[in-house]
Legacy VTK file of the C-alpha trace (Angstrom):
# vtk DataFile Version 3.0
C-alpha trace
ASCII
DATASET POLYDATA
POINTS 142 float
102.185 3.160 85.156
101.225 5.818 82.569
99.076 8.798 81.636
96.097 8.326 79.433
94.777 11.213 77.354
91.007 11.128 77.225
87.881 12.862 76.199
86.043 13.854 79.350
82.588 12.551 79.621
83.401 9.298 77.817
83.675 5.943 79.371
86.731 5.175 81.464
89.264 2.674 80.307
90.134 -0.379 82.363
92.946 0.662 84.724
92.687 4.344 83.776
92.983 5.503 87.384
92.294 9.035 88.546
90.842 11.393 85.853
92.069 14.926 85.816
90.126 17.568 83.924
92.473 20.090 82.307
89.541 22.330 81.388
88.787 25.911 82.163
85.220 25.424 83.215
83.353 22.448 84.885
80.722 20.734 82.779
77.542 22.786 82.400
74.395 21.549 84.266
76.313 18.846 86.200
76.395 18.933 90.036
79.965 18.975 91.398
79.084 15.762 93.329
78.325 14.062 89.988
81.516 14.956 87.943
83.186 11.648 88.700
80.104 9.522 88.568
79.229 10.939 85.124
82.735 10.275 83.808
83.959 13.817 83.565
86.763 14.041 86.133
87.806 13.282 89.746
90.195 16.195 90.022
89.958 19.569 88.297
93.231 21.210 87.079
92.209 24.448 85.297
95.690 25.625 85.663
96.649 23.404 82.597
93.742 24.585 80.498
94.095 27.338 77.898
92.922 30.791 79.055
89.198 31.608 78.440
90.164 34.237 75.836
92.338 31.793 73.993
89.382 29.178 73.875
87.021 31.780 72.624
89.375 32.799 69.854
90.055 29.133 69.005
86.364 28.332 68.696
85.440 31.462 66.752
86.361 30.044 63.293
87.114 26.650 61.851
90.687 25.326 62.259
93.306 25.830 59.662
96.864 24.710 59.892
98.047 28.412 60.467
95.407 28.998 63.229
96.383 25.742 64.947
100.022 26.691 64.891
99.211 30.078 66.467
97.028 28.437 69.130
99.819 25.871 69.868
102.425 28.608 70.246
100.153 30.525 72.741
99.357 27.526 74.634
102.971 26.355 74.896
103.852 29.834 76.219
101.230 29.532 78.832
102.565 26.113 79.898
106.134 27.697 80.389
104.764 29.814 83.264
105.960 28.663 86.672
102.644 27.311 88.021
102.102 25.214 84.941
105.662 24.000 84.825
105.483 22.780 88.396
102.222 20.876 87.664
103.743 19.354 84.534
106.814 18.239 86.453
104.594 16.710 89.261
102.397 14.982 86.704
105.507 13.566 84.753
106.963 12.179 88.141
103.619 10.855 89.211
103.245 9.007 85.801
106.092 6.679 86.965
104.266 5.670 90.041
100.519 5.646 89.133
98.047 5.308 86.385
95.950 8.421 85.794
94.389 10.289 82.966
94.120 13.968 81.661
91.454 15.205 79.391
89.262 17.801 77.882
85.715 17.823 76.385
86.715 18.379 72.658
85.514 15.817 70.287
88.481 16.074 67.966
91.779 15.367 69.770
93.695 16.593 66.725
92.618 20.173 67.433
92.513 20.024 71.253
94.965 21.331 73.824
95.009 17.882 75.452
97.119 16.617 72.593
99.591 19.495 73.047
99.609 18.891 76.838
100.373 15.254 76.253
103.440 16.299 74.012
104.636 18.650 76.716
104.246 15.923 79.483
106.148 13.370 77.269
109.044 16.059 76.810
108.980 16.471 80.595
109.719 12.755 80.961
106.141 11.425 81.573
105.088 7.909 80.753
102.239 8.010 78.280
99.967 5.107 77.548
100.308 3.900 73.963
96.861 5.066 73.064
97.907 8.587 74.261
99.730 9.184 71.072
98.124 11.867 69.135
96.112 11.098 65.969
98.707 13.148 64.136
101.593 15.305 65.221
100.193 18.814 65.606
102.577 20.488 67.966
102.714 23.675 66.046
106.372 24.013 66.825
108.965 24.820 64.199
LINES 1 143
142 0 1 2 3 4 5 6 7 8 9 10 11 12 13 14 15 16 17 18 19 20 21 22 23 24 25 26 27 28 29 30 31 32 33 34 35 36 37 38 39 40 41 42 43 44 45 46 47 48 49 50 51 52 53 54 55 56 57 58 59 60 61 62 63 64 65 66 67 68 69 70 71 72 73 74 75 76 77 78 79 80 81 82 83 84 85 86 87 88 89 90 91 92 93 94 95 96 97 98 99 100 101 102 103 104 105 106 107 108 109 110 111 112 113 114 115 116 117 118 119 120 121 122 123 124 125 126 127 128 129 130 131 132 133 134 135 136 137 138 139 140 141
């Protein structure tokens, strides 16, 4: 059993299980009934997505190491809020019982909140699929 970290809209891996979208907004131009069929997500968890203002700031300029560290600090702070902490604990526990995935639309996982979320889930005791390891360690902590 484990959590996979995926790009939403991409093909599902064998045994991936339920796909959870940790995005602020559903996919544009896609009917709600088609989210799963079109490989986006089965369950929507916007509570684990960065705030809309945080995403707007993040996308306003190209990434630099300093900008990424600021984004990571802000996102980690948001994940320490009670609602997010409870979801993270539930997902970490569930990862010991079932296969499922979390994801976002970003093309580059190195500069995507899903990589940070995977690290937080691992710290909470979640089992992550081997391919869920980030392309590089980009936590922004320290």
